[in-house]
C-alpha positions as CSV (number, residue, x, y, z in Angstrom):
1,Q,14.2,167.5,51.6
2,L,11.5,167.5,54.3
3,L,9.2,165.8,51.8
4,H,11.6,163.1,51.0
5,K,12.2,162.4,54.7
6,A,8.5,162.3,55.4
7,V,7.9,159.8,52.6
8,G,10.9,157.7,53.6
9,R,9.6,157.5,57.1
10,L,6.1,156.5,56.0
11,I,7.6,153.7,53.9
12,K,9.7,152.5,56.8
13,M,6.7,152.5,59.1
14,R,4.8,150.4,56.4
15,N,7.6,147.9,56.2
16,D,8.0,147.6,60.0
17,T,4.4,147.2,60.9
18,R,3.0,145.5,57.7
19,K,-0.3,147.1,58.8
20,V,-0.6,149.6,56.1
21,Q,-0.7,148.4,52.4
22,T,0.4,151.2,50.1
23,P,1.9,151.1,46.7
24,D,5.7,151.6,46.3
25,V,5.1,154.8,44.6
26,L,2.9,157.2,46.5
27,P,0.0,158.7,44.4
28,F,0.2,162.2,43.2
29,D,-2.7,163.5,45.2
30,F,-1.1,162.2,48.4
31,L,2.1,164.0,47.6
32,V,0.2,167.3,46.9
33,C,-1.6,166.9,50.3
34,L,1.7,166.3,52.0
35,T,3.4,169.2,50.3
36,V,0.6,171.7,51.0
37,H,-0.3,170.8,54.5
38,G,2.9,169.3,55.8
39,T,1.0,166.3,57.2
40,V,-0.6,163.0,56.2
41,A,-4.3,162.9,56.3
42,G,-5.6,160.5,58.8
43,D,-2.2,160.1,60.5
44,T,-2.0,162.5,63.4
45,A,1.2,161.1,64.8
46,V,3.1,161.8,61.6
47,G,1.4,165.2,61.0
48,S,2.2,166.4,64.5
49,S,5.9,165.4,64.2
50,W,6.6,167.6,61.2
51,P,4.9,171.0,61.4
52,S,5.7,173.5,58.7
53,T,7.9,176.6,59.4
54,H,4.9,178.9,59.1
55,E,2.9,176.8,61.6
56,L,5.9,176.9,64.1
57,A,6.2,180.7,63.7
58,F,2.5,181.2,64.3
59,A,2.4,178.8,67.2
60,I,5.3,180.6,69.0
61,G,4.9,184.2,67.8
62,G,1.1,184.4,68.1
63,P,0.9,184.2,71.9
64,I,3.9,186.4,72.4
65,C,2.4,189.1,70.2
66,L,-0.9,188.8,72.0
67,V,0.8,189.2,75.4
68,C,2.6,192.3,74.2
69,V,-0.6,193.9,72.9
70,V,-2.3,193.2,76.2
71,L,0.6,194.7,78.1
72,M,0.6,197.8,75.9
73,V,-3.1,198.3,76.3
74,V,-2.9,197.9,80.1
75,Y,0.1,200.4,80.2
76,Q,-1.8,203.0,78.1
77,L,-4.9,202.7,80.3
78,W,-2.7,203.1,83.4
79,Q,-1.0,206.2,82.0
80,Q,-4.3,207.7,81.0
81,R,-5.7,207.1,84.4
82,R,-2.6,208.5,86.1
83,R,-2.6,211.6,83.9
84,H,-6.3,212.2,84.7
85,F,-5.7,211.8,88.4
86,R,-2.8,214.2,88.3
87,Y,-4.8,216.7,86.3
88,E,-7.7,216.6,88.8
89,M,-5.4,217.0,91.7
90,E,-3.6,219.9,90.1
91,T,-6.8,221.6,89.0
92,S,-8.1,221.4,92.5
93,L,-5.3,223.7,93.6
94,E,-6.7,226.5,91.6
95,S,-9.4,227.0,94.1
96,E,-7.0,227.2,97.1
97,P,-6.8,230.9,98.0
98,I,-3.5,232.5,99.1
99,L,-4.5,235.2,101.5
100,L,-2.3,238.2,101.3
101,P,-2.6,241.3,103.4
102,P,-3.7,244.4,101.5
103,G,-0.9,246.0,99.5
104,Q,1.5,243.0,99.9
105,T,3.3,242.0,96.7
106,I,4.9,238.7,95.6
107,K,8.3,240.2,96.6
108,D,7.0,240.9,100.1
109,M,5.6,237.4,100.4
110,I,8.9,235.8,99.2
111,E,11.0,237.8,101.7
112,M,8.6,237.0,104.5
113,T,8.3,233.3,103.7
114,T,12.0,232.6,103.0
115,S,13.4,234.9,105.7
116,G,15.9,236.2,103.2
117,S,17.4,232.8,102.4
118,G,16.4,233.2,98.7
119,S,15.5,229.5,98.4
120,G,12.1,230.3,97.0
121,L,8.5,229.9,98.2
122,P,7.1,226.6,99.5
123,L,6.2,224.2,96.7
124,L,2.5,224.3,97.4
125,V,2.5,228.1,97.3
126,Q,4.4,228.0,94.0
127,R,2.0,225.6,92.5
128,S,-1.0,227.6,93.7
129,I,0.4,230.8,92.2
130,A,1.1,229.1,88.9
131,R,-2.5,227.8,88.7
132,Q,-3.8,231.3,89.1
133,I,-1.7,233.1,86.5
134,Q,-3.4,234.4,83.4
135,L,-1.2,234.6,80.3
136,V,-1.5,237.9,78.5
137,E,1.0,238.1,75.6
138,V,4.1,236.5,74.2
139,I,7.1,238.7,74.8
140,G,9.9,236.4,73.6
141,K,10.8,233.2,71.9
142,G,13.9,231.0,71.9
143,R,15.2,227.5,71.3
144,Y,13.7,226.4,74.7
145,G,10.1,227.7,74.1
146,E,8.3,231.0,74.7
147,V,8.2,233.8,77.3
148,W,4.9,235.3,78.2
149,R,3.8,238.2,80.3
150,G,1.3,237.0,82.8
151,R,-0.9,238.5,85.5
152,W,-1.3,237.3,89.0
153,R,-3.5,239.3,91.4
154,G,-2.9,242.4,89.4
155,E,0.9,242.0,89.2
156,S,2.8,241.4,86.0
157,V,5.1,238.3,86.0
158,A,7.2,236.7,83.3
159,V,6.3,233.1,82.5
160,K,9.0,231.1,80.6
161,I,7.3,228.0,79.1
162,F,9.5,225.1,78.1
163,S,8.4,222.3,75.9
164,S,8.6,218.8,77.4
165,R,11.7,217.9,75.3
166,D,13.6,220.7,77.1
167,E,12.8,219.2,80.5
168,R,16.5,219.1,81.5
169,S,17.0,222.8,81.0
170,W,13.8,223.6,82.9
171,F,14.8,221.3,85.8
172,R,18.3,222.6,86.0
173,E,17.2,226.2,86.0
174,V,14.6,225.6,88.7
175,E,17.3,223.7,90.7
176,I,19.7,226.6,90.5
177,Y,17.1,229.3,91.2
178,Q,16.1,227.4,94.4
179,T,19.7,227.4,95.7
180,V,19.9,228.8,99.2
181,M,21.2,232.5,99.3
182,L,20.9,232.9,95.5
183,R,18.4,235.8,95.6
184,H,20.2,239.0,94.6
185,D,19.2,242.4,93.1
186,N,21.2,241.7,90.0
187,I,19.9,238.1,89.4
188,L,16.5,237.7,88.0
189,G,14.0,237.1,90.8
190,F,12.5,233.6,90.9
191,I,8.9,233.2,91.9
192,A,7.6,229.7,91.1
193,A,7.9,226.7,88.9
194,D,5.3,224.2,87.9
195,N,4.4,221.6,85.3
196,K,1.1,221.9,83.6
197,D,-0.4,218.6,82.4
198,N,-3.9,218.4,80.9
199,G,-3.7,214.7,80.1
200,T,-2.6,215.1,76.5
201,W,0.5,217.4,76.7
202,T,2.8,218.8,79.3
203,Q,4.2,222.4,79.7
204,L,7.0,223.3,82.1
205,W,6.6,226.8,83.6
206,L,9.2,229.0,85.2
207,I,7.7,232.1,86.7
208,T,10.0,235.1,87.5
209,D,9.9,238.8,88.0
210,Y,8.8,240.8,84.9
211,H,10.9,243.7,83.6
212,E,9.1,245.7,80.9
213,N,12.4,247.0,79.4
214,G,13.1,243.5,78.2
215,S,16.6,242.1,77.5
216,L,19.7,244.2,77.3
217,F,19.9,243.2,73.6
218,D,16.5,244.7,72.9
219,Y,17.1,247.7,75.0
220,L,20.4,248.6,73.3
221,M,18.8,248.1,69.9
222,R,16.3,250.8,70.7
223,I,18.0,253.3,72.9
224,P,21.5,254.8,73.2
225,V,22.7,255.3,76.8
226,D,24.6,258.0,78.7
227,T,27.8,257.5,80.7
228,A,26.0,257.1,84.0
229,T,23.6,254.4,82.6
230,M,26.5,252.6,80.9
231,C,28.4,252.4,84.2
232,K,25.2,251.4,86.1
233,M,24.5,248.6,83.7
234,A,28.1,247.4,83.7
235,Y,28.4,247.5,87.5
236,S,25.1,245.7,88.1
237,I,26.0,242.9,85.7
238,A,29.5,242.5,87.3
239,N,27.8,242.6,90.7
240,G,25.3,239.8,89.8
241,L,28.1,237.7,88.3
242,A,30.3,238.2,91.3
243,H,27.5,237.0,93.5
244,L,27.0,233.9,91.3
245,H,30.7,233.1,91.3
246,M,31.1,233.6,95.1
247,E,30.9,230.7,97.5
248,I,29.2,231.5,100.8
249,L,30.2,229.0,103.6
250,G,28.0,228.0,106.5
251,T,24.7,226.1,107.1
252,Q,22.8,228.8,105.1
253,G,25.7,229.1,102.6
254,K,25.7,229.1,98.8
255,P,27.8,227.1,96.4
256,A,29.9,228.9,93.8
257,I,28.0,229.0,90.5
258,A,29.2,229.7,86.9
259,H,26.6,230.8,84.4
260,R,28.1,229.4,81.1
261,D,25.8,231.4,78.8
262,I,26.4,235.1,79.5
263,K,25.1,237.3,76.6
264,S,23.0,240.4,76.2
265,K,19.9,238.4,75.5
266,N,20.2,236.7,78.9
267,I,20.4,239.9,80.8
268,L,17.3,242.0,81.6
269,V,17.1,245.7,82.1
270,K,15.2,246.9,85.2
271,S,13.2,250.1,85.4
272,S,16.1,251.7,87.3
273,G,18.5,251.1,84.4
274,A,20.3,248.4,86.4
275,C,20.5,244.9,85.0
276,A,19.6,241.3,86.2
277,I,21.2,238.1,85.0
278,A,18.8,235.5,83.7
279,D,18.7,232.0,82.1
280,L,20.5,229.7,84.5
281,G,19.7,226.5,82.5
282,L,23.4,225.8,81.8
283,A,24.8,226.8,85.1
284,V,27.3,224.6,87.0
285,R,27.9,224.5,90.7
286,Y,31.1,223.9,92.7
287,D,31.0,221.7,95.8
288,S,34.1,222.7,97.9
289,A,33.5,219.8,100.3
290,T,34.1,217.2,97.6
291,N,36.1,219.5,95.3
292,S,33.8,218.5,92.4
293,V,31.9,220.4,89.7
294,D,28.2,219.6,89.3
295,I,27.8,219.8,85.5
296,P,24.2,219.4,84.2
297,P,23.4,216.5,81.9
298,N,22.4,218.8,79.1
299,P,23.7,218.5,75.5
300,R,23.2,222.3,75.0
301,V,26.3,224.5,74.8
302,G,26.5,228.2,75.3
303,T,25.9,230.7,72.5
304,K,28.7,230.2,70.0
305,R,29.4,233.9,69.4
306,Y,30.2,234.3,73.1
307,L,32.2,231.2,73.7
308,A,35.7,231.7,75.2
309,P,38.8,230.5,73.2
310,E,39.4,227.6,75.5
311,V,35.8,226.4,75.0
312,L,36.0,226.8,71.2
313,D,39.2,224.8,71.0
314,E,38.1,222.3,73.7
315,S,41.2,222.9,75.8
316,I,39.1,223.9,78.9
317,N,39.6,221.8,82.0
318,M,36.1,220.7,82.8
319,N,37.2,219.5,86.3
320,H,38.5,222.9,87.3
321,F,35.7,225.2,88.4
322,D,37.7,228.4,87.9
323,S,37.8,227.5,84.1
324,F,34.0,228.1,83.9
325,K,34.3,231.4,85.8
326,R,37.0,232.6,83.5
327,A,34.8,231.7,80.4
328,D,32.0,233.8,82.0
329,I,34.4,236.7,82.3
330,Y,35.3,236.5,78.6
331,A,31.6,236.7,77.6
332,L,31.1,239.6,80.1
333,G,33.8,241.5,78.2
334,L,31.8,241.1,75.0
335,V,28.6,242.4,76.7
336,L,30.5,245.4,78.0
337,W,31.6,246.2,74.5
338,E,28.0,246.0,73.3
339,I,27.0,248.6,76.0
340,A,29.9,250.9,75.4
341,R,29.2,251.1,71.6
342,R,25.8,252.7,72.5
343,C,27.3,255.2,75.0
344,N,26.3,258.7,73.8
345,I,29.2,261.2,74.2
346,G,28.5,264.6,72.7
347,G,25.8,263.2,70.4
348,I,28.2,260.5,69.0
349,Y,27.5,256.8,69.4
350,E,27.7,253.7,67.3
351,D,24.9,251.6,65.9
352,Y,24.1,248.5,67.9
353,Q,26.0,245.4,66.8
354,L,26.7,242.0,68.1
355,P,30.3,241.1,68.9
356,Y,32.3,240.0,65.8
357,Y,29.5,241.2,63.6
358,D,32.1,242.2,61.0
359,L,34.0,238.9,61.2
360,V,31.5,236.1,61.2
361,P,28.0,235.6,59.7
362,A,24.7,236.1,61.7
363,D,24.7,232.5,62.8
364,P,28.3,231.4,63.0
365,T,29.5,227.8,63.3
366,I,31.9,226.6,66.0
367,E,34.6,226.3,63.3
368,E,34.1,229.9,62.1
369,M,34.3,231.3,65.6
370,R,37.4,229.1,66.4
371,K,39.2,230.5,63.4
372,V,38.5,234.2,64.3
373,V,39.0,233.9,68.1
374,C,41.6,231.1,68.5
375,T,43.6,231.0,65.3
376,D,43.5,234.6,64.3
377,R,43.1,235.8,67.9
378,Q,40.9,238.7,66.8
379,R,38.7,240.7,69.2
380,P,36.0,243.3,68.7
381,A,37.3,246.7,67.5
382,L,37.6,249.6,70.0
383,P,36.8,253.0,68.4
384,N,39.4,255.7,68.7
385,R,36.8,258.1,70.2
386,W,36.7,256.0,73.4
387,Q,40.2,257.2,74.4
388,S,38.9,260.8,74.7
389,C,36.4,259.8,77.4
390,E,37.6,258.6,80.8
391,A,34.7,256.3,81.4
392,L,35.0,254.7,77.9
393,R,38.8,254.5,78.3
394,V,38.4,252.6,81.6
395,M,35.8,250.3,80.1
396,S,38.1,249.6,77.1
397,K,40.8,248.5,79.5
398,I,38.4,246.2,81.4
399,M,37.3,244.7,78.1
400,K,40.9,243.9,77.0
401,E,41.6,242.3,80.4
402,C,38.5,240.1,80.0
403,W,39.5,238.9,76.5
404,Y,43.0,237.6,77.2
405,H,43.6,234.3,75.4
406,N,45.2,233.0,78.5
407,S,42.2,232.6,80.8
408,A,44.2,232.7,84.0
409,A,45.2,236.3,83.1
410,R,41.6,237.6,83.0
411,L,40.0,239.8,85.6
412,T,37.6,238.4,88.2
413,A,34.0,239.6,88.4
414,L,34.7,241.1,91.8
415,R,37.7,243.1,90.5
416,I,35.6,244.4,87.5
417,K,32.8,245.4,90.0
418,K,35.3,247.3,92.1
419,T,36.9,249.0,89.2
420,I,33.6,250.3,87.8
421,A,32.6,251.4,91.3
422,N,35.8,253.4,91.6
423,L,35.1,254.9,88.1
424,G,31.6,256.0,89.2
425,A,33.0,257.7,92.3
426,Q,35.7,259.5,90.3
427,E,33.2,260.7,87.7
428,D,30.6,261.5,90.4
429,L,28.2,259.0,88.8
430,K,25.3,257.5,90.7
431,I,25.5,253.8,89.9
């Protein structure tokens, strides 16, 4: 059609001007030239009026592509220069000494620097410490990354290394750890946080106290416990959770915090046998001034095996902070069950098992957990032998009151803490 229009216009121009004498039938070679090149040789006015589709695309798209390529090159050069500058700035901090009096530990420095507020060391000090840590060995791996044992000035520290794709978890955990008044004996001690960027890759570091006994999961797998240790562990976990859940008012106050991923792998065993709660990457905070819940923008959910019924069936009220605290209590009841199974009474104790080990596979789905917990309303079995020991009998009662399907009927962390403290006093146990 374009060819016919072009030919028709040429003939019309001939008839109008009478300046060009051409035959009524255009020669074959002229038609070929017109078809191939989309123009008429020697007639720039006609050729420029009818460019081909390919010519139009090249004329428009070419400059746009060129501009895009130039912009991409400029951006990459800027990013490379920015990374190099950051790397040089951060590397220079390694030479900045932190002078500590002889015999002073990181804990002493934290207490002196923060005046007991528990909000963490100054950022420059944190970064300086991070730059001087020597990684020694991997002590754990998870979906977020790795945990290393590191050395700083002769002290062992734990270094949790997140990959850059888990930046939200790292940022949230650091944010929660630096909450004023959070520091507590039964919450893992935070030392520093830093991002390591060498120009090609980024690592996100979270540096905390190191506990050589490892997680409660690892500890119970290896060692049975006596009654006193069982009570000490249970009391310390409840104590740490009660501190998290509690709101402290005032200028140096602390918001109420719910953990959302309580499990034996997220609890560490100290050398004394007491425990410390770790992994605050999913924690939520409650702001009483605005009556709002600060939920992290993180697609991760808690460990499926430990999810409360209302979380599994999605009936939980996400705008009600007490809902999150009650879900923590359900998970705490499962952790207490894990500890109690390993309690050695007269040489008798059960092998270590995860909750619902006999009802769901090793890596259960949400649907499998929902059927067992919500539809069938099953809970971990309580051995008959526990009724013959006062400590285990009391622990059994606590567990049942943590597992109620109706979340409002569950115990609070403070009530659990007090009940175990009373048990310790009655049994003359040092917890």
